[in-house]
All heavy atoms as an XYZ file, in Angstrom:
844
protein
N     -84.635   -118.059     79.842
C     -84.320   -117.825     78.436
C     -85.568   -117.920     77.568
O     -85.656   -117.260     76.561
C     -83.264   -118.852     77.999
C     -82.758   -118.641     76.617
S     -81.699   -117.197     76.544
C     -81.050   -117.350     74.943
N     -86.572   -118.730     77.973
C     -87.762   -118.876     77.133
C     -88.561   -117.578     77.061
O     -89.262   -117.349     76.086
C     -88.641   -120.011     77.638
O     -89.202   -119.670     78.898
N     -88.430   -116.711     78.072
C     -89.100   -115.424     78.009
C     -88.494   -114.505     76.971
O     -89.146   -113.610     76.465
N     -87.239   -114.736     76.640
C     -86.541   -113.875     75.692
C     -86.794   -114.282     74.241
O     -87.087   -113.448     73.397
C     -85.039   -113.892     75.988
C     -84.236   -113.030     75.063
C     -84.385   -111.660     75.059
C     -83.341   -113.601     74.173
C     -83.656   -110.861     74.197
C     -82.607   -112.816     73.306
C     -82.761   -111.442     73.323
N     -86.695   -115.574     73.944
C     -86.837   -116.016     72.556
C     -88.103   -116.824     72.305
O     -88.370   -117.205     71.187
C     -85.613   -116.849     72.102
C     -85.440   -118.100     72.960
C     -84.383   -116.016     72.091
C     -84.398   -119.052     72.444
N     -88.906   -117.085     73.318
C     -90.144   -117.830     73.124
C     -89.966   -119.299     73.475
O     -88.893   -119.759     73.843
N     -91.044   -120.014     73.348
C     -91.027   -121.438     73.646
C     -90.288   -122.194     72.552
O     -90.333   -121.825     71.388
C     -92.462   -121.954     73.770
C     -93.236   -121.330     74.904
C     -92.668   -121.665     76.262
O     -92.157   -122.790     76.449
O     -92.719   -120.788     77.143
N     -89.637   -123.285     72.925
C     -88.834   -124.032     71.959
C     -89.707   -124.684     70.897
O     -89.290   -124.850     69.761
C     -87.936   -125.046     72.669
C     -88.684   -126.204     73.282
C     -89.180   -126.288     74.541
C     -89.021   -127.439     72.636
N     -89.809   -127.481     74.725
C     -89.718   -128.217     73.579
C     -88.799   -127.944     71.364
C     -90.200   -129.479     73.283
C     -89.280   -129.208     71.066
C     -89.960   -129.966     72.030
N     -90.960   -125.023     71.245
C     -91.843   -125.639     70.251
C     -92.159   -124.657     69.123
O     -92.198   -125.038     67.955
C     -93.162   -126.106     70.891
C     -92.997   -127.182     71.918
C     -92.900   -126.632     73.338
O     -92.612   -125.456     73.542
N     -93.118   -127.495     74.304
N     -92.369   -123.389     69.472
C     -92.659   -122.389     68.451
C     -91.446   -122.181     67.548
O     -91.587   -122.025     66.329
C     -93.063   -121.074     69.108
N     -90.259   -122.203     68.140
C     -89.050   -122.060     67.336
C     -88.855   -123.260     66.416
O     -88.437   -123.107     65.266
C     -87.826   -121.872     68.230
C     -87.779   -120.561     68.999
C     -86.603   -120.564     69.965
C     -87.691   -119.394     68.056
N     -89.172   -124.443     66.903
C     -89.063   -125.648     66.081
C     -90.027   -125.578     64.893
O     -89.650   -125.886     63.759
C     -89.341   -126.890     66.925
C     -89.246   -128.226     66.201
C     -87.820   -128.474     65.717
C     -89.693   -129.355     67.112
N     -91.260   -125.142     65.134
C     -92.233   -125.003     64.053
C     -91.745   -123.966     63.050
O     -91.856   -124.153     61.832
C     -93.623   -124.630     64.615
C     -94.565   -124.188     63.503
C     -94.213   -125.790     65.379
N     -91.185   -122.869     63.545
C     -90.670   -121.827     62.659
C     -89.567   -122.371     61.759
O     -89.555   -122.109     60.554
C     -90.142   -120.655     63.489
C     -89.632   -119.457     62.721
C     -90.756   -118.814     61.942
C     -89.010   -118.457     63.669
N     -88.657   -123.143     62.322
C     -87.561   -123.707     61.528
C     -88.092   -124.736     60.534
O     -87.726   -124.714     59.358
C     -86.481   -124.325     62.446
C     -85.503   -125.176     61.653
C     -85.740   -123.240     63.198
N     -88.971   -125.621     60.989
C     -89.469   -126.685     60.118
C     -90.412   -126.165     59.030
O     -90.370   -126.644     57.894
C     -90.175   -127.756     60.940
C     -89.285   -128.601     61.858
C     -90.125   -129.576     62.674
C     -88.230   -129.342     61.065
N     -91.245   -125.198     59.354
C     -92.226   -124.731     58.377
C     -91.751   -123.518     57.584
O     -92.214   -123.296     56.470
C     -93.534   -124.379     59.084
N     -90.838   -122.736     58.137
C     -90.421   -121.520     57.465
C     -89.061   -121.591     56.820
O     -88.889   -121.212     55.667
N     -88.088   -122.088     57.543
C     -86.712   -122.054     57.057
C     -86.401   -123.210     56.116
O     -85.916   -122.993     55.004
C     -85.752   -122.063     58.254
C     -84.309   -122.191     57.877
C     -83.634   -121.123     57.315
C     -83.629   -123.380     58.061
C     -82.308   -121.234     56.959
C     -82.307   -123.497     57.715
C     -81.642   -122.429     57.156
N     -86.654   -124.423     56.531
C     -86.236   -125.589     55.738
C     -86.867   -125.659     54.341
O     -86.152   -125.921     53.376
C     -86.494   -126.871     56.518
C     -85.540   -127.114     57.687
C     -85.900   -128.406     58.410
C     -84.095   -127.144     57.243
N     -88.194   -125.437     54.195
C     -88.742   -125.490     52.835
C     -88.108   -124.460     51.894
O     -87.861   -124.754     50.729
C     -90.230   -125.200     53.037
C     -90.512   -125.600     54.429
C     -89.259   -125.282     55.196
N     -87.831   -123.269     52.401
C     -87.182   -122.259     51.569
C     -85.739   -122.624     51.268
O     -85.240   -122.379     50.176
C     -87.237   -120.890     52.252
C     -88.630   -120.334     52.252
O     -89.342   -120.438     51.270
N     -89.032   -119.763     53.363
N     -85.056   -123.153     52.242
C     -83.640   -123.490     52.070
C     -83.453   -124.584     51.026
O     -82.477   -124.562     50.270
C     -83.041   -123.914     53.418
C     -81.563   -123.888     53.460
C     -80.965   -122.508     53.232
O     -81.628   -121.486     53.490
O     -79.813   -122.454     52.766
N     -84.369   -125.521     50.965
C     -84.284   -126.589     49.969
C     -84.311   -125.988     48.562
O     -83.497   -126.340     47.697
C     -85.430   -127.603     50.156
C     -85.203   -128.405     51.445
C     -85.556   -128.526     48.959
C     -86.398   -129.240     51.869
N     -85.231   -125.046     48.305
C     -85.328   -124.428     46.986
C     -84.124   -123.561     46.681
O     -83.670   -123.482     45.536
C     -86.619   -123.627     46.856
C     -87.805   -124.511     46.810
C     -88.737   -124.682     47.780
C     -88.166   -125.410     45.749
N     -89.666   -125.608     47.386
C     -89.334   -126.073     46.138
C     -87.612   -125.714     44.506
C     -89.966   -127.013     45.330
C     -88.240   -126.641     43.709
C     -89.397   -127.285     44.123
N     -83.592   -122.902     47.699
C     -82.404   -122.078     47.488
C     -81.208   -122.942     47.091
O     -80.440   -122.595     46.194
C     -82.081   -121.296     48.757
C     -83.106   -120.245     49.075
C     -82.822   -119.599     50.378
N     -81.956   -118.456     50.128
C     -81.412   -117.738     51.073
N     -81.601   -118.031     52.331
N     -80.664   -116.711     50.762
N     -81.025   -124.044     47.769
C     -79.903   -124.936     47.452
C     -80.083   -125.569     46.082
O     -79.119   -125.706     45.329
C     -79.760   -126.037     48.521
C     -79.276   -125.541     49.858
S     -77.648   -124.782     49.717
C     -78.006   -123.129     50.223
N     -81.313   -125.932     45.738
C     -81.581   -126.497     44.413
C     -81.290   -125.452     43.328
O     -80.685   -125.766     42.305
C     -83.033   -126.974     44.322
C     -83.435   -127.697     43.043
C     -82.612   -128.973     42.882
C     -84.913   -128.021     43.056
N     -81.698   -124.221     43.563
C     -81.406   -123.146     42.615
C     -79.918   -122.890     42.478
O     -79.407   -122.647     41.381
N     -79.201   -122.956     43.593
C     -77.748   -122.778     43.558
C     -77.089   -123.898     42.766
O     -76.192   -123.662     41.953
C     -77.201   -122.737     44.989
C     -75.725   -122.501     45.155
C     -75.347   -121.125     44.648
C     -75.335   -122.633     46.609
N     -77.555   -125.102     42.984
C     -76.979   -126.260     42.292
C     -77.295   -126.206     40.795
O     -76.411   -126.411     39.960
C     -77.516   -127.537     42.916
C     -77.006   -128.782     42.278
C     -75.728   -129.238     42.279
C     -77.775   -129.718     41.526
N     -75.651   -130.407     41.571
C     -76.901   -130.728     41.105
C     -79.117   -129.806     41.188
C     -77.333   -131.804     40.354
C     -79.537   -130.884     40.452
C     -78.644   -131.871     40.037
N     -78.541   -125.897     40.444
C     -78.930   -125.869     39.033
C     -78.393   -124.640     38.305
O     -78.072   -124.705     37.125
C     -80.456   -125.898     38.901
C     -81.134   -127.205     39.271
C     -82.649   -127.040     39.239
C     -80.699   -128.322     38.345
N     -78.288   -123.514     38.998
C     -77.884   -122.284     38.342
C     -76.404   -121.997     38.416
O     -75.956   -120.947     37.944
N     -75.641   -122.907     38.970
C     -74.213   -122.671     39.140
C     -73.458   -122.492     37.839
O     -72.488   -121.750     37.774
N     -73.895   -123.102     36.773
C     -73.170   -123.026     35.516
C     -73.730   -122.029     34.521
O     -73.245   -121.930     33.398
N     -74.751   -121.261     34.917
C     -75.370   -120.315     33.992
C     -74.524   -119.041     33.912
O     -74.078   -118.514     34.925
C     -76.804   -119.972     34.447
C     -77.677   -121.215     34.423
C     -77.404   -118.900     33.554
C     -79.080   -120.986     34.933
N     -74.314   -118.570     32.706
C     -73.560   -117.340     32.489
C     -74.378   -116.146     32.972
O     -75.559   -116.023     32.648
C     -73.244   -117.197     31.003
C     -72.518   -115.913     30.679
O     -71.754   -115.424     31.538
O     -72.706   -115.409     29.558
N     -73.767   -115.242     33.744
C     -74.482   -114.095     34.292
C     -74.962   -113.128     33.213
O     -75.873   -112.349     33.451
C     -73.605   -113.347     35.290
C     -73.420   -114.085     36.588
C     -72.717   -113.252     37.629
O     -72.862   -112.025     37.625
O     -72.002   -113.850     38.434
N     -74.370   -113.154     32.065
C     -74.779   -112.277     30.983
C     -75.772   -112.916     30.033
O     -76.103   -112.337     29.000
N     -76.256   -114.110     30.363
C     -77.168   -114.814     29.464
C     -78.526   -114.119     29.417
O     -78.916   -113.391     30.322
C     -77.349   -116.264     29.918
O     -78.094   -116.315     31.122
N     -79.235   -114.367     28.334
C     -80.557   -113.770     28.145
C     -81.509   -114.177     29.266
O     -82.324   -113.369     29.713
C     -81.131   -114.192     26.790
C     -80.406   -113.611     25.602
C     -80.631   -112.116     25.486
O     -81.747   -111.633     25.771
O     -79.671   -111.414     25.117
N     -81.414   -115.420     29.717
C     -82.302   -115.908     30.773
C     -82.102   -115.113     32.058
O     -83.071   -114.658     32.670
C     -82.062   -117.398     31.035
C     -82.863   -118.004     32.191
C     -84.353   -117.966     31.876
C     -82.397   -119.416     32.467
N     -80.875   -114.914     32.466
C     -80.631   -114.179     33.709
C     -80.921   -112.693     33.570
O     -81.328   -112.054     34.551
C     -79.203   -114.405     34.199
C     -78.991   -115.718     34.955
C     -77.602   -115.798     35.524
C     -80.001   -115.912     36.034
N     -80.731   -112.138     32.408
C     -81.112   -110.737     32.200
C     -82.623   -110.599     32.351
O     -83.114   -109.667     33.000
C     -80.633   -110.251     30.816
C     -79.104   -110.155     30.809
C     -81.265   -108.914     30.456
C     -78.517   -109.887     29.443
N     -83.372   -111.537     31.818
C     -84.822   -111.520     31.953
C     -85.248   -111.714     33.411
O     -86.124   -111.002     33.909
C     -85.440   -112.609     31.075
C     -86.924   -112.676     31.189
C     -87.834   -111.871     30.572
C     -87.672   -113.593     31.985
N     -89.108   -112.236     30.938
C     -89.038   -113.284     31.806
C     -87.322   -114.639     32.830
C     -90.046   -113.986     32.447
C     -88.332   -115.334     33.479
C     -89.677   -115.015     33.275
N     -84.626   -112.665     34.113
C     -84.951   -112.916     35.519
C     -84.677   -111.667     36.356
O     -85.475   -111.283     37.214
C     -84.165   -114.136     36.053
C     -84.230   -114.225     37.566
C     -84.683   -115.415     35.422
N     -83.548   -111.011     36.112
C     -83.202   -109.790     36.849
C     -84.221   -108.688     36.565
O     -84.624   -107.949     37.466
C     -81.799   -109.340     36.472
C     -81.210   -108.335     37.419
C     -79.754   -108.027     37.096
N     -78.908   -109.217     37.160
C     -78.191   -109.689     36.147
N     -78.176   -109.078     34.982
N     -77.449   -110.765     36.297
N     -84.666   -108.580     35.324
C     -85.663   -107.566     34.970
C     -87.003   -107.842     35.655
O     -87.658   -106.921     36.152
C     -85.847   -107.508     33.457
N     -87.407   -109.102     35.692
C     -88.666   -109.463     36.355
C     -88.570   -109.191     37.848
O     -89.502   -108.639     38.451
C     -89.032   -110.937     36.069
C     -90.167   -111.403     36.954
C     -89.395   -111.120     34.605
N     -87.459   -109.550     38.474
C     -87.285   -109.311     39.907
C     -87.313   -107.817     40.219
O     -87.922   -107.391     41.206
C     -85.973   -109.930     40.391
N     -86.694   -107.013     39.385
C     -86.696   -105.562     39.579
C     -88.107   -105.000     39.404
O     -88.531   -104.130     40.172
C     -85.726   -104.889     38.595
O     -84.427   -105.464     38.771
C     -85.649   -103.402     38.821
N     -88.844   -105.500     38.427
C     -90.219   -105.045     38.211
C     -91.114   -105.413     39.388
O     -91.964   -104.611     39.807
C     -90.769   -105.636     36.918
N     -90.940   -106.597     39.941
C     -91.728   -107.004     41.103
C     -91.413   -106.107     42.293
O     -92.313   -105.663     43.017
C     -91.486   -108.489     41.431
C     -92.116   -109.372     40.355
C     -92.047   -108.849     42.806
C     -91.775   -110.844     40.462
N     -90.131   -105.827     42.512
C     -89.737   -104.945     43.604
C     -90.336   -103.552     43.416
O     -90.866   -102.960     44.362
C     -88.216   -104.857     43.697
C     -87.658   -103.946     44.785
C     -88.072   -104.431     46.170
C     -86.149   -103.874     44.673
N     -90.306   -103.030     42.194
C     -90.893   -101.716     41.924
C     -92.399   -101.723     42.171
O     -92.951   -100.759     42.717
C     -90.590   -101.299     40.489
N     -93.061   -102.797     41.805
C     -94.504   -102.905     42.042
C     -94.846   -102.946     43.517
O     -95.799   -102.301     43.966
N     -94.068   -103.685     44.286
C     -94.288   -103.755     45.734
C     -94.057   -102.386     46.370
O     -94.839   -101.939     47.214
C     -93.389   -104.835     46.371
C     -93.389   -104.729     47.889
C     -93.835   -106.219     45.945
N     -93.008   -101.696     45.961
C     -92.728   -100.363     46.502
C     -93.864    -99.407     46.148
O     -94.318    -98.631     47.000
C     -91.371    -99.845     45.986
C     -90.237   -100.644     46.623
C     -91.210    -98.360     46.286
C     -88.875   -100.376     46.018
N     -94.354    -99.452     44.919
C     -95.454    -98.575     44.514
C     -96.718    -98.871     45.312
O     -97.417    -97.953     45.749
C     -95.719    -98.724     43.021
N     -97.003   -100.129     45.523
C     -98.194   -100.494     46.287
C     -98.077   -100.033     47.732
O     -99.035    -99.489     48.298
C     -98.420   -101.999     46.239
C     -99.685   -102.418     46.972
C     -99.932   -103.904     46.907
O     -99.079   -104.662     46.484
N    -101.104   -104.330     47.324
N     -96.913   -100.208     48.341
C     -96.708    -99.763     49.719
C     -96.761    -98.240     49.802
O     -97.257    -97.683     50.779
C     -95.374   -100.320     50.259
C     -95.499   -101.822     50.497
C     -94.972    -99.612     51.547
C     -94.198   -102.489     50.861
N     -96.284    -97.568     48.783
C     -96.299    -96.101     48.779
C     -97.726    -95.567     48.677
O     -98.114    -94.651     49.406
C     -95.461    -95.587     47.608
C     -95.311    -94.082     47.482
C     -94.543    -93.536     48.680
C     -94.588    -93.742     46.194
N     -98.529    -96.138     47.802
C     -99.879    -95.630     47.557
C    -100.882    -96.155     48.589
O    -101.703    -95.400     49.109
C    -100.335    -95.995     46.129
C    -101.766    -95.576     45.890
C     -99.412    -95.337     45.112
N    -100.829    -97.435     48.892
C    -101.751    -98.046     49.855
C    -100.942    -98.726     50.970
O    -100.799    -99.951     50.979
C    -102.631    -99.091     49.153
C    -103.527    -98.574     48.038
C    -104.140    -99.725     47.268
C    -104.605    -97.678     48.614
N    -100.419    -97.951     51.907
C     -99.550    -98.527     52.925
C    -100.308    -99.439     53.896
O    -101.395    -99.085     54.347
C     -98.997    -97.299     53.651
C    -100.001    -96.238     53.427
C    -100.606    -96.517     52.088
N     -99.748   -100.598     54.195
C    -100.408   -101.514     55.118
C    -100.005   -101.235     56.571
O     -98.935   -100.703     56.845
C     -99.870   -102.885     54.678
C     -98.491   -102.569     54.168
C     -98.593   -101.201     53.552
N    -100.866   -101.602     57.487
C    -100.560   -101.594     58.918
C    -100.034   -100.281     59.456
O    -100.571    -99.202     59.191
N     -98.942   -100.380     60.214
C     -98.359    -99.213     60.874
C     -97.804    -98.204     59.873
O     -97.684    -97.018     60.188
C     -97.263    -99.666     61.825
N     -97.475    -98.651     58.684
C     -96.942    -97.740     57.673
C     -97.997    -96.723     57.227
O     -97.658    -95.653     56.723
C     -96.430    -98.538     56.473
C     -95.519    -97.833     55.499
C     -94.296    -97.267     56.217
C     -95.087    -98.767     54.403
N     -99.270    -97.023     57.451
C    -100.334    -96.084     57.097
C    -100.250    -94.814     57.939
O    -100.723    -93.764     57.520
C    -101.696    -96.746     57.263
N     -99.619    -94.908     59.105
C     -99.463    -93.740     59.964
C     -98.275    -92.868     59.605
O     -98.102    -91.787     60.168
N     -97.463    -93.309     58.666
C     -96.310    -92.519     58.227
C     -96.802    -91.492     57.215
O     -97.508    -91.839     56.265
C     -95.224    -93.429     57.597
C     -94.078    -92.612     57.050
C     -94.727    -94.433     58.618
N     -96.443    -90.226     57.395
C     -96.927    -89.193     56.471
C     -96.483    -89.439     55.025
O     -95.405    -89.957     54.763
C     -96.287    -87.908     57.007
C     -95.850    -88.206     58.385
C     -95.612    -89.680     58.463
N     -97.359    -89.029     54.102
C     -97.107    -89.188     52.661
C     -95.780    -88.568     52.232
O     -95.018    -89.210     51.506
C     -98.293    -88.606     51.892
C     -98.055    -88.442     50.422
C     -97.722    -87.290     49.776
C     -98.096    -89.453     49.429
N     -97.571    -87.521     48.438
C     -97.795    -88.849     48.189
C     -98.362    -90.812     49.445
C     -97.756    -89.544     47.009
C     -98.329    -91.509     48.256
C     -98.027    -90.886     47.059
N     -95.431    -87.346     52.662
C     -94.149    -86.770     52.232
C     -92.935    -87.587     52.675
O     -91.946    -87.682     51.942
C     -94.129    -85.379     52.882
C     -95.550    -85.050     53.122
C     -96.224    -86.357     53.414
N     -93.016    -88.189     53.847
C     -91.907    -89.021     54.316
C     -91.796    -90.292     53.486
O     -90.698    -90.714     53.119
C     -92.068    -89.354     55.804
C     -90.981    -90.216     56.418
C     -89.603    -89.581     56.248
C     -91.273    -90.463     57.895
N     -92.935    -90.894     53.177
C     -92.904    -92.110     52.345
C     -92.341    -91.806     50.968
O     -91.476    -92.521     50.468
C     -94.304    -92.713     52.224
C     -94.812    -93.337     53.488
C     -96.016    -94.239     53.275
N     -97.037    -93.714     52.401
C     -98.187    -93.183     52.790
N     -98.449    -93.073     54.073
N     -99.064    -92.766     51.912
N     -92.820    -90.737     50.325
C     -92.327    -90.416     48.981
C     -90.871    -89.946     49.016
O     -90.111    -90.241     48.106
C     -93.203    -89.344     48.316
O     -93.277    -88.201     49.161
C     -94.593    -89.870     48.031
N     -90.506    -89.234     50.070
C     -89.112    -88.787     50.207
C     -88.161    -89.952     50.366
O     -87.066    -89.965     49.786
N     -88.572    -90.956     51.135
C     -87.692    -92.115     51.306
C     -87.547    -92.895     50.003
O     -86.467    -93.393     49.690
C     -88.207    -93.022     52.434
O     -89.453    -93.578     52.102
N     -88.610    -92.976     49.217
C     -88.521    -93.632     47.904
C     -87.601    -92.827     46.984
O     -86.767    -93.400     46.262
C     -89.920    -93.818     47.278
C     -89.816    -94.263     45.835
C     -90.727    -94.824     48.077
N     -87.723    -91.497     47.019
C     -86.877    -90.650     46.166
C     -85.402    -90.785     46.547
O     -84.536    -90.908     45.668
C     -87.320    -89.190     46.273
N     -85.107    -90.788     47.844
C     -83.721    -90.954     48.297
C     -83.208    -92.341     47.919
O     -82.075    -92.496     47.458
C     -83.603    -90.734     49.819
C     -83.944    -89.294     50.175
C     -82.222    -91.109     50.331
C     -82.997    -88.259     49.632
N     -84.042    -93.356     48.083
C     -83.649    -94.703     47.683
C     -83.342    -94.794     46.205
O     -82.363    -95.425     45.787
N     -84.162    -94.138     45.377
C     -83.922    -94.121     43.936
C     -82.631    -93.379     43.605
O     -81.839    -93.831     42.770
C     -85.104    -93.473     43.209
C     -84.963    -93.333     41.707
C     -84.864    -94.701     41.038
C     -86.129    -92.546     41.136
N     -82.397    -92.258     44.270
C     -81.170    -91.497     44.044
C     -79.931    -92.316     44.406
O     -78.967    -92.374     43.634
C     -81.204    -90.196     44.849
C     -79.996    -89.294     44.699
C     -79.947    -88.723     43.294
C     -80.044    -88.180     45.723
N     -79.971    -92.979     45.558
C     -78.834    -93.813     45.966
C     -78.658    -94.979     44.986
O     -77.533    -95.341     44.634
C     -79.022    -94.311     47.415
C     -77.999    -95.370     47.780
C     -78.937    -93.138     48.384
N     -79.752    -95.559     44.528
C     -79.703    -96.627     43.535
C     -78.962    -96.173     42.283
O     -78.094    -96.873     41.757
C     -81.130    -97.061     43.192
C     -81.256    -97.911     41.961
C     -80.888    -99.241     41.983
C     -81.765    -97.387     40.787
C     -81.013   -100.029     40.845
C     -81.902    -98.157     39.645
C     -81.519    -99.485     39.685
N     -79.273    -94.977     41.803
C     -78.639    -94.468     40.590
C     -77.183    -94.084     40.819
O     -76.333    -94.319     39.955
C     -79.427    -93.278     40.050
C     -80.834    -93.594     39.549
C     -81.580    -92.313     39.217
C     -80.794    -94.540     38.374
N     -76.885    -93.495     41.973
C     -75.524    -93.031     42.259
C     -74.565    -94.201     42.485
O     -73.395    -94.127     42.120
C     -75.541    -92.074     43.484
C     -74.146    -91.810     44.007
C     -76.226    -90.781     43.120
N     -75.056    -95.282     43.057
C     -74.184    -96.416     43.384
C     -74.089    -97.432     42.257
O     -73.797    -98.601     42.502
C     -74.659    -97.126     44.665
O     -75.999    -97.582     44.468
C     -74.576    -96.210     45.859
N     -74.322    -97.016     41.057
C     -74.168    -97.936     39.935
C     -75.299    -98.923     39.811
O     -75.092   -100.077     39.458
N     -76.527    -98.474     40.125
C     -77.738    -99.288     40.008
C     -77.721   -100.485     40.949
O     -78.121   -101.585     40.584
C     -77.973    -99.689     38.565
C     -78.043    -98.473     37.637
C     -78.232    -98.816     36.199
N     -79.507    -99.437     35.918
C     -80.626    -98.786     35.628
N     -80.626    -97.490     35.580
N     -81.735    -99.439     35.370
N     -77.292   -100.256     42.187
C     -77.290   -101.300     43.210
C     -78.628   -101.291     43.945
O     -78.927   -100.351     44.693
C     -76.147   -101.079     44.204
O     -76.273   -101.971     45.298
N     -79.429   -102.319     43.716
C     -80.742   -102.405     44.341
C     -80.614   -102.468     45.859
O     -81.369   -101.813     46.586
C     -81.525   -103.617     43.794
C     -81.839   -103.397     42.323
C     -82.807   -103.842     44.582
C     -82.500   -104.577     41.643
N     -79.655   -103.232     46.354
C     -79.491   -103.391     47.802
C     -79.239   -102.055     48.485
O     -79.902   -101.718     49.469
C     -78.351   -104.367     48.103
C     -78.062   -104.596     49.583
C     -79.251   -105.234     50.279
C     -76.820   -105.441     49.751
N     -78.319   -101.258     47.958
C     -78.020    -99.981     48.607
C     -79.196    -99.011     48.492
O     -79.462    -98.242     49.419
C     -76.748    -99.334     48.023
O     -76.904    -99.173     46.626
C     -75.528   -100.152     48.335
N     -79.915    -99.045     47.390
C     -81.087    -98.190     47.245
C     -82.174    -98.522     48.245
O     -82.761    -97.636     48.867
N     -82.450    -99.817     48.416
C     -83.476   -100.247     49.368
C     -83.050    -99.913     50.796
O     -83.847    -99.402     51.592
C     -83.769   -101.760     49.208
C     -84.629   -102.272     50.345
C     -84.452   -102.025     47.878
N     -81.798   -100.168     51.123
C     -81.313    -99.868     52.480
C     -81.375    -98.366     52.757
O     -81.796    -97.943     53.836
C     -79.888   -100.422     52.679
C     -79.941   -101.946     52.754
C     -79.251    -99.851     53.947
C     -78.578   -102.610     52.779
N     -80.998    -97.549     51.795
C     -81.042    -96.095     51.982
C     -82.480    -95.617     52.170
O     -82.758    -94.791     53.051
C     -80.395    -95.394     50.794
N     -83.390    -96.119     51.363
C     -84.798    -95.739     51.506
C     -85.359    -96.141     52.858
O     -86.078    -95.374     53.510
N     -85.041    -97.346     53.303
C     -85.494    -97.797     54.616
C     -84.898    -96.942     55.728
O     -85.587    -96.594     56.686
C     -85.113    -99.257     54.834
C     -85.935   -100.224     54.040
C     -85.522   -101.665     54.291
O     -84.769   -101.922     55.250
O     -85.965   -102.532     53.534
N     -83.627    -96.610     55.602
C     -82.965    -95.798     56.633
C     -83.617    -94.423     56.735
O     -83.862    -93.923     57.848
C     -81.477    -95.675     56.324
N     -83.923    -93.806     55.609
C     -84.579    -92.490     55.623
C     -85.969    -92.606     56.240
O     -86.376    -91.770     57.056
C     -84.652    -91.899     54.199
C     -85.563    -90.690     54.142
C     -83.268    -91.553     53.705
N     -86.707    -93.654     55.892
C     -88.042    -93.850     56.426
C     -88.010    -94.049     57.942
O     -88.766    -93.414     58.676
C     -88.700    -95.048     55.746
C     -90.172    -95.306     56.082
C     -91.027    -94.172     55.549
C     -90.608    -96.625     55.481
N     -87.105    -94.894     58.413
C     -87.008    -95.161     59.853
C     -86.548    -93.923     60.606
O     -87.113    -93.554     61.645
C     -86.078    -96.364     60.111
C     -86.734    -97.649     59.608
C     -85.733    -96.481     61.602
C     -85.809    -98.835     59.554
N     -85.522    -93.236     60.087
C     -85.014    -92.038     60.763
C     -86.069    -90.946     60.763
O     -86.233    -90.239     61.780
C     -83.731    -91.559     60.065
N     -86.784    -90.770     59.663
C     -87.821    -89.747     59.602
C     -88.948    -90.012     60.578
O     -89.434    -89.110     61.256
N     -89.379    -91.247     60.663
C     -90.465    -91.595     61.590
C     -90.003    -91.445     63.032
O     -90.746    -90.995     63.887
C     -90.969    -93.008     61.314
C     -92.199    -93.378     62.101
C     -93.416    -92.527     61.779
O     -93.473    -91.838     60.767
N     -94.394    -92.560     62.636
N     -88.755    -91.807     63.298
C     -88.207    -91.648     64.649
C     -88.147    -90.168     65.009
O     -88.460    -89.777     66.125
C     -86.814    -92.282     64.727
C     -86.162    -92.117     66.050
C     -86.404    -92.801     67.195
C     -85.131    -91.159     66.361
N     -85.597    -92.342     68.189
C     -84.811    -91.334     67.712
C     -84.470    -90.189     65.615
C     -83.838    -90.567     68.344
C     -83.509    -89.432     66.238
C     -83.196    -89.630     67.597
N     -87.740    -89.338     64.045
C     -87.613    -87.899     64.292
C     -88.998    -87.260     64.536
O     -89.144    -86.371     65.351
C     -86.922    -87.242     63.111
C     -86.652    -85.786     63.322
C     -85.781    -85.227     64.201
C     -87.274    -84.704     62.632
N     -85.818    -83.858     64.108
C     -86.729    -83.509     63.128
C     -88.230    -84.634     61.624
C     -87.113    -82.265     62.683
C     -88.618    -83.393     61.173
C     -88.054    -82.222     61.712
N     -90.008    -87.732     63.812
C     -91.368    -87.189     63.969
C     -92.055    -87.636     65.251
O     -92.947    -86.950     65.730
C     -92.241    -87.584     62.772
C     -91.878    -86.932     61.442
C     -92.727    -87.526     60.333
C     -92.061    -85.430     61.517
N     -91.636    -88.764     65.780
C     -92.301    -89.300     66.981
C     -91.966    -88.536     68.241
O     -91.169    -87.740     68.398
C     -91.914    -90.762     67.181
């Protein structure tokens, strides 16, 4: 089994250094933010900042792709962003469905080209 998932020490380090520190902040945020109204000015601002950060990351990956993504042709990268944006708009501005659609187009296109 260790050949399949790796050594148990590496998994322990991953859980202790990667999962637990993040989970603590998530639970604290859930506890502190449980009573905040979803329509409040604070959450509207937080949602806008999160959307802007996501747009910036997508733009950076589109223009200066890192690693293996640099081998993906420019038309495929821009096409997947366009499809993701279209799905985002059609599904009532759902960021999750837009990102998933863009990723699906990118993966399928690269698979088809290979």
